A tleap script that builds the chain and sets N, CA, C and O, in Angstrom:
source leaprc.protein.ff14SB
mol = sequence {
  NMET PRO ALA ASN ILE VAL GLU GLY VAL ASN
  SER HIE LYS GLY LYS ASN TYR LEU SER HIE
  LEU GLU ILE ALA ARG GLY SER ALA ALA GLU
  SER LEU TYR TRP MET ILE VAL LEU LYS GLU
  ILE GLY ASP LEU SER GLU LYS GLU PHE ARG
  GLU LEU GLU SER TYR ASN VAL GLU VAL SER
  LYS MET LEU SER ARG MET ILE SER THR LEU
  SER THR ARG CHIE
}
set mol.1.N position { 1.778 5.693 -1.131 }
set mol.1.CA position { 2.268 4.683 -0.228 }
set mol.1.C position { 3.716 4.966 0.183 }
set mol.1.O position { 4.018 4.999 1.375 }
set mol.2.N position { 4.602 5.169 -0.774 }
set mol.2.CA position { 6.000 5.385 -0.389 }
set mol.2.C position { 6.197 6.594 0.518 }
set mol.2.O position { 7.027 6.558 1.426 }
set mol.3.N position { 5.446 7.656 0.282 }
set mol.3.CA position { 5.616 8.858 1.098 }
set mol.3.C position { 5.271 8.574 2.561 }
set mol.3.O position { 5.939 9.081 3.463 }
set mol.4.N position { 4.236 7.770 2.800 }
set mol.4.CA position { 3.879 7.427 4.173 }
set mol.4.C position { 4.966 6.598 4.836 }
set mol.4.O position { 5.268 6.792 6.014 }
set mol.5.N position { 5.549 5.685 4.094 }
set mol.5.CA position { 6.614 4.840 4.652 }
set mol.5.C position { 7.838 5.690 4.977 }
set mol.5.O position { 8.416 5.571 6.058 }
set mol.6.N position { 8.229 6.548 4.036 }
set mol.6.CA position { 9.400 7.403 4.257 }
set mol.6.C position { 9.178 8.334 5.445 }
set mol.6.O position { 10.073 8.516 6.270 }
set mol.7.N position { 7.999 8.918 5.530 }
set mol.7.CA position { 7.707 9.793 6.662 }
set mol.7.C position { 7.794 9.026 7.974 }
set mol.7.O position { 8.367 9.514 8.948 }
set mol.8.N position { 7.226 7.828 7.999 }
set mol.8.CA position { 7.266 7.020 9.209 }
set mol.8.C position { 8.677 6.637 9.617 }
set mol.8.O position { 9.014 6.675 10.800 }
set mol.9.N position { 9.503 6.271 8.648 }
set mol.9.CA position { 10.878 5.865 8.936 }
set mol.9.C position { 11.701 7.034 9.464 }
set mol.9.O position { 12.492 6.873 10.394 }
set mol.10.N position { 11.515 8.195 8.877 }
set mol.10.CA position { 12.375 9.328 9.199 }
set mol.10.C position { 11.913 10.207 10.343 }
set mol.10.O position { 12.703 10.989 10.870 }
set mol.11.N position { 10.669 10.101 10.737 }
set mol.11.CA position { 10.228 11.032 11.777 }
set mol.11.C position { 9.431 10.393 12.906 }
set mol.11.O position { 9.006 11.090 13.828 }
set mol.12.N position { 9.223 9.095 12.854 }
set mol.12.CA position { 8.408 8.461 13.884 }
set mol.12.C position { 9.040 7.159 14.338 }
set mol.12.O position { 9.804 6.528 13.607 }
set mol.13.N position { 8.714 6.779 15.534 }
set mol.13.CA position { 9.225 5.526 16.092 }
set mol.13.C position { 8.057 4.710 16.635 }
set mol.13.O position { 6.990 5.249 16.929 }
set mol.14.N position { 8.272 3.423 16.762 }
set mol.14.CA position { 7.305 2.548 17.419 }
set mol.14.C position { 5.932 2.562 16.793 }
set mol.14.O position { 5.775 2.345 15.591 }
set mol.15.N position { 4.928 2.823 17.632 }
set mol.15.CA position { 3.544 2.764 17.172 }
set mol.15.C position { 3.230 3.812 16.110 }
set mol.15.O position { 2.382 3.579 15.248 }
set mol.16.N position { 3.899 4.962 16.158 }
set mol.16.CA position { 3.672 5.976 15.128 }
set mol.16.C position { 4.143 5.475 13.768 }
set mol.16.O position { 3.483 5.714 12.757 }
set mol.17.N position { 5.266 4.791 13.736 }
set mol.17.CA position { 5.760 4.207 12.486 }
set mol.17.C position { 4.777 3.163 11.992 }
set mol.17.O position { 4.463 3.106 10.803 }
set mol.18.N position { 4.298 2.347 12.899 }
set mol.18.CA position { 3.307 1.327 12.563 }
set mol.18.C position { 2.058 1.975 11.969 }
set mol.18.O position { 1.489 1.465 11.004 }
set mol.19.N position { 1.643 3.074 12.535 }
set mol.19.CA position { 0.484 3.797 12.032 }
set mol.19.C position { 0.702 4.254 10.592 }
set mol.19.O position { -0.215 4.183 9.774 }
set mol.20.N position { 1.896 4.718 10.283 }
set mol.20.CA position { 2.195 5.161 8.921 }
set mol.20.C position { 2.197 3.983 7.950 }
set mol.20.O position { 1.800 4.134 6.795 }
set mol.21.N position { 2.636 2.822 8.405 }
set mol.21.CA position { 2.561 1.637 7.552 }
set mol.21.C position { 1.112 1.254 7.279 }
set mol.21.O position { 0.770 0.844 6.170 }
set mol.22.N position { 0.267 1.389 8.290 }
set mol.22.CA position { -1.156 1.093 8.106 }
set mol.22.C position { -1.804 2.096 7.145 }
set mol.22.O position { -2.659 1.727 6.339 }
set mol.23.N position { -1.395 3.349 7.235 }
set mol.23.CA position { -1.889 4.354 6.288 }
set mol.23.C position { -1.433 4.002 4.877 }
set mol.23.O position { -2.207 4.129 3.928 }
set mol.24.N position { -0.192 3.565 4.729 }
set mol.24.CA position { 0.323 3.164 3.417 }
set mol.24.C position { -0.481 1.994 2.868 }
set mol.24.O position { -0.772 1.951 1.673 }
set mol.25.N position { -0.846 1.043 3.727 }
set mol.25.CA position { -1.647 -0.096 3.275 }
set mol.25.C position { -3.028 0.388 2.818 }
set mol.25.O position { -3.574 -0.119 1.839 }
set mol.26.N position { -3.581 1.356 3.521 }
set mol.26.CA position { -4.846 1.947 3.090 }
set mol.26.C position { -4.707 2.652 1.751 }
set mol.26.O position { -5.617 2.610 0.923 }
set mol.27.N position { -3.577 3.294 1.541 }
set mol.27.CA position { -3.314 3.956 0.261 }
set mol.27.C position { -3.219 2.941 -0.871 }
set mol.27.O position { -3.606 3.235 -2.002 }
set mol.28.N position { -2.707 1.751 -0.576 }
set mol.28.CA position { -2.655 0.690 -1.586 }
set mol.28.C position { -4.073 0.302 -2.001 }
set mol.28.O position { -4.347 0.097 -3.183 }
set mol.29.N position { -4.963 0.203 -1.028 }
set mol.29.CA position { -6.361 -0.120 -1.333 }
set mol.29.C position { -7.002 0.997 -2.159 }
set mol.29.O position { -7.753 0.730 -3.097 }
set mol.30.N position { -6.706 2.226 -1.811 }
set mol.30.CA position { -7.237 3.360 -2.574 }
set mol.30.C position { -6.693 3.350 -3.998 }
set mol.30.O position { -7.426 3.628 -4.947 }
set mol.31.N position { -5.424 3.033 -4.148 }
set mol.31.CA position { -4.825 2.953 -5.483 }
set mol.31.C position { -5.521 1.903 -6.336 }
set mol.31.O position { -5.754 2.112 -7.527 }
set mol.32.N position { -5.851 0.777 -5.721 }
set mol.32.CA position { -6.560 -0.271 -6.449 }
set mol.32.C position { -7.913 0.250 -6.941 }
set mol.32.O position { -8.316 -0.019 -8.072 }
set mol.33.N position { -8.599 0.986 -6.094 }
set mol.33.CA position { -9.872 1.580 -6.504 }
set mol.33.C position { -9.691 2.430 -7.762 }
set mol.33.O position { -10.456 2.304 -8.717 }
set mol.34.N position { -8.673 3.298 -7.756 }
set mol.34.CA position { -8.460 4.174 -8.911 }
set mol.34.C position { -8.058 3.385 -10.148 }
set mol.34.O position { -8.389 3.782 -11.265 }
set mol.35.N position { -7.355 2.285 -9.970 }
set mol.35.CA position { -7.029 1.427 -11.115 }
set mol.35.C position { -8.305 0.841 -11.721 }
set mol.35.O position { -8.444 0.761 -12.942 }
set mol.36.N position { -9.229 0.436 -10.860 }
set mol.36.CA position { -10.507 -0.099 -11.332 }
set mol.36.C position { -11.265 0.964 -12.122 }
set mol.36.O position { -11.810 0.681 -13.189 }
set mol.37.N position { -11.295 2.191 -11.592 }
set mol.37.CA position { -11.968 3.290 -12.289 }
set mol.37.C position { -11.332 3.505 -13.665 }
set mol.37.O position { -12.037 3.624 -14.667 }
set mol.38.N position { -10.006 3.555 -13.707 }
set mol.38.CA position { -9.313 3.766 -14.980 }
set mol.38.C position { -9.599 2.656 -15.979 }
set mol.38.O position { -9.732 2.915 -17.175 }
set mol.39.N position { -9.693 1.436 -15.501 }
set mol.39.CA position { -10.025 0.306 -16.384 }
set mol.39.C position { -11.450 0.461 -16.906 }
set mol.39.O position { -11.707 0.255 -18.092 }
set mol.40.N position { -12.369 0.824 -16.024 }
set mol.40.CA position { -13.775 0.947 -16.421 }
set mol.40.C position { -14.016 2.069 -17.430 }
set mol.40.O position { -14.905 1.962 -18.275 }
set mol.41.N position { -13.238 3.129 -17.347 }
set mol.41.CA position { -13.429 4.231 -18.313 }
set mol.41.C position { -12.550 4.062 -19.552 }
set mol.41.O position { -12.571 4.899 -20.454 }
set mol.42.N position { -11.785 2.982 -19.587 }
set mol.42.CA position { -11.011 2.671 -20.782 }
set mol.42.C position { -9.618 3.253 -20.837 }
set mol.42.O position { -8.964 3.178 -21.877 }
set mol.43.N position { -9.143 3.836 -19.739 }
set mol.43.CA position { -7.788 4.392 -19.731 }
set mol.43.C position { -6.724 3.348 -19.391 }
set mol.43.O position { -5.530 3.603 -19.551 }
set mol.44.N position { -7.151 2.182 -18.924 }
set mol.44.CA position { -6.242 1.054 -18.671 }
set mol.44.C position { -6.818 -0.161 -19.374 }
set mol.44.O position { -8.012 -0.440 -19.269 }
set mol.45.N position { -5.976 -0.874 -20.084 }
set mol.45.CA position { -6.430 -2.122 -20.695 }
set mol.45.C position { -6.539 -3.189 -19.606 }
set mol.45.O position { -6.021 -3.018 -18.503 }
set mol.46.N position { -7.204 -4.268 -19.922 }
set mol.46.CA position { -7.313 -5.376 -18.969 }
set mol.46.C position { -5.928 -5.887 -18.593 }
set mol.46.O position { -5.662 -6.183 -17.428 }
set mol.47.N position { -5.052 -5.987 -19.580 }
set mol.47.CA position { -3.680 -6.468 -19.329 }
set mol.47.C position { -2.930 -5.517 -18.397 }
set mol.47.O position { -2.286 -5.958 -17.446 }
set mol.48.N position { -3.013 -4.220 -18.667 }
set mol.48.CA position { -2.348 -3.233 -17.811 }
set mol.48.C position { -2.912 -3.288 -16.388 }
set mol.48.O position { -2.170 -3.229 -15.407 }
set mol.49.N position { -4.237 -3.402 -16.302 }
set mol.49.CA position { -4.873 -3.474 -14.999 }
set mol.49.C position { -4.375 -4.679 -14.222 }
set mol.49.O position { -4.007 -4.548 -13.055 }
set mol.50.N position { -4.355 -5.843 -14.841 }
set mol.50.CA position { -3.929 -7.071 -14.154 }
set mol.50.C position { -2.478 -6.968 -13.677 }
set mol.50.O position { -2.143 -7.428 -12.585 }
set mol.51.N position { -1.633 -6.370 -14.491 }
set mol.51.CA position { -0.226 -6.212 -14.097 }
set mol.51.C position { -0.102 -5.275 -12.897 }
set mol.51.O position { 0.596 -5.582 -11.931 }
set mol.52.N position { -0.781 -4.136 -12.963 }
set mol.52.CA position { -0.736 -3.189 -11.847 }
set mol.52.C position { -1.392 -3.775 -10.602 }
set mol.52.O position { -0.911 -3.573 -9.487 }
set mol.53.N position { -2.475 -4.490 -10.793 }
set mol.53.CA position { -3.157 -5.125 -9.665 }
set mol.53.C position { -2.224 -6.125 -8.976 }
set mol.53.O position { -2.192 -6.209 -7.749 }
set mol.54.N position { -1.472 -6.875 -9.768 }
set mol.54.CA position { -0.526 -7.841 -9.215 }
set mol.54.C position { 0.541 -7.153 -8.373 }
set mol.54.O position { 0.866 -7.618 -7.281 }
set mol.55.N position { 1.086 -6.049 -8.872 }
set mol.55.CA position { 2.072 -5.282 -8.100 }
set mol.55.C position { 1.444 -4.754 -6.812 }
set mol.55.O position { 2.062 -4.796 -5.748 }
set mol.56.N position { 0.222 -4.261 -6.919 }
set mol.56.CA position { -0.479 -3.717 -5.766 }
set mol.56.C position { -0.678 -4.781 -4.693 }
set mol.56.O position { -0.486 -4.516 -3.506 }
set mol.57.N position { -1.060 -5.979 -5.109 }
set mol.57.CA position { -1.254 -7.084 -4.162 }
set mol.57.C position { 0.061 -7.404 -3.455 }
set mol.57.O position { 0.078 -7.616 -2.243 }
set mol.58.N position { 1.149 -7.440 -4.198 }
set mol.58.CA position { 2.456 -7.743 -3.597 }
set mol.58.C position { 2.864 -6.676 -2.585 }
set mol.58.O position { 3.347 -7.000 -1.500 }
set mol.59.N position { 2.672 -5.405 -2.936 }
set mol.59.CA position { 3.018 -4.315 -2.014 }
set mol.59.C position { 2.145 -4.411 -0.762 }
set mol.59.O position { 2.639 -4.235 0.352 }
set mol.60.N position { 0.867 -4.686 -0.935 }
set mol.60.CA position { -0.037 -4.815 0.210 }
set mol.60.C position { 0.390 -5.960 1.119 }
set mol.60.O position { 0.344 -5.836 2.343 }
set mol.61.N position { 0.804 -7.068 0.526 }
set mol.61.CA position { 1.281 -8.206 1.320 }
set mol.61.C position { 2.542 -7.847 2.091 }
set mol.61.O position { 2.686 -8.209 3.259 }
set mol.62.N position { 3.458 -7.135 1.436 }
set mol.62.CA position { 4.689 -6.727 2.114 }
set mol.62.C position { 4.374 -5.811 3.295 }
set mol.62.O position { 4.930 -5.969 4.382 }
set mol.63.N position { 3.478 -4.854 3.066 }
set mol.63.CA position { 3.095 -3.951 4.146 }
set mol.63.C position { 2.438 -4.712 5.291 }
set mol.63.O position { 2.709 -4.438 6.460 }
set mol.64.N position { 1.580 -5.662 4.957 }
set mol.64.CA position { 0.919 -6.458 6.001 }
set mol.64.C position { 1.922 -7.262 6.813 }
set mol.64.O position { 1.792 -7.374 8.032 }
set mol.65.N position { 2.935 -7.830 6.134 }
set mol.65.CA position { 3.973 -8.583 6.860 }
set mol.65.C position { 4.767 -7.662 7.769 }
set mol.65.O position { 5.065 -8.018 8.909 }
set mol.66.N position { 5.112 -6.475 7.271 }
set mol.66.CA position { 5.845 -5.518 8.110 }
set mol.66.C position { 5.017 -5.111 9.315 }
set mol.66.O position { 5.532 -5.055 10.431 }
set mol.67.N position { 3.744 -4.828 9.102 }
set mol.67.CA position { 2.860 -4.436 10.195 }
set mol.67.C position { 2.749 -5.564 11.214 }
set mol.67.O position { 2.820 -5.330 12.420 }
set mol.68.N position { 2.577 -6.772 10.729 }
set mol.68.CA position { 2.456 -7.919 11.622 }
set mol.68.C position { 3.730 -8.112 12.433 }
set mol.68.O position { 3.671 -8.318 13.645 }
set mol.69.N position { 4.873 -8.047 11.774 }
set mol.69.CA position { 6.158 -8.228 12.450 }
set mol.69.C position { 6.382 -7.149 13.511 }
set mol.69.O position { 6.776 -7.450 14.638 }
set mol.70.N position { 6.133 -5.909 13.146 }
set mol.70.CA position { 6.341 -4.814 14.096 }
set mol.70.C position { 5.325 -4.844 15.227 }
set mol.70.O position { 5.647 -4.459 16.352 }
set mol.71.N position { 4.117 -5.289 14.955 }
set mol.71.CA position { 3.080 -5.360 15.987 }
set mol.71.C position { 3.466 -6.343 17.090 }
set mol.71.O position { 3.157 -6.121 18.261 }
set mol.72.N position { 4.132 -7.414 16.720 }
set mol.72.CA position { 4.512 -8.420 17.722 }
set mol.72.C position { 5.689 -7.941 18.567 }
set mol.72.O position { 5.927 -8.470 19.653 }
set mol.73.N position { 6.422 -6.949 18.080 }
set mol.73.CA position { 7.574 -6.407 18.820 }
set mol.73.C position { 7.159 -5.368 19.841 }
set mol.73.O position { 7.915 -5.089 20.771 }
set mol.74.N position { 5.983 -4.790 19.694 }
set mol.74.CA position { 5.551 -3.706 20.594 }
set mol.74.C position { 4.534 -4.161 21.578 }
set mol.74.O position { 4.074 -3.369 22.401 }
savepdb mol mol.pdb
quit
């Protein structure tokens, strides 16, 4: 997620930056999938999963707000 945001900020403007934020939001969803897999195979405890899931939800919300805000400007 961070790499997509940094790339968008430093090398793209307008809709291209927005596209990178959307890719980052997709990466957040993919990360959640891998957290679920790790929990199911026993590499993450339920507590660890819930904590990481909470962070993931917050990052996804932040990305969605940024996307929404920038979408209304273009």
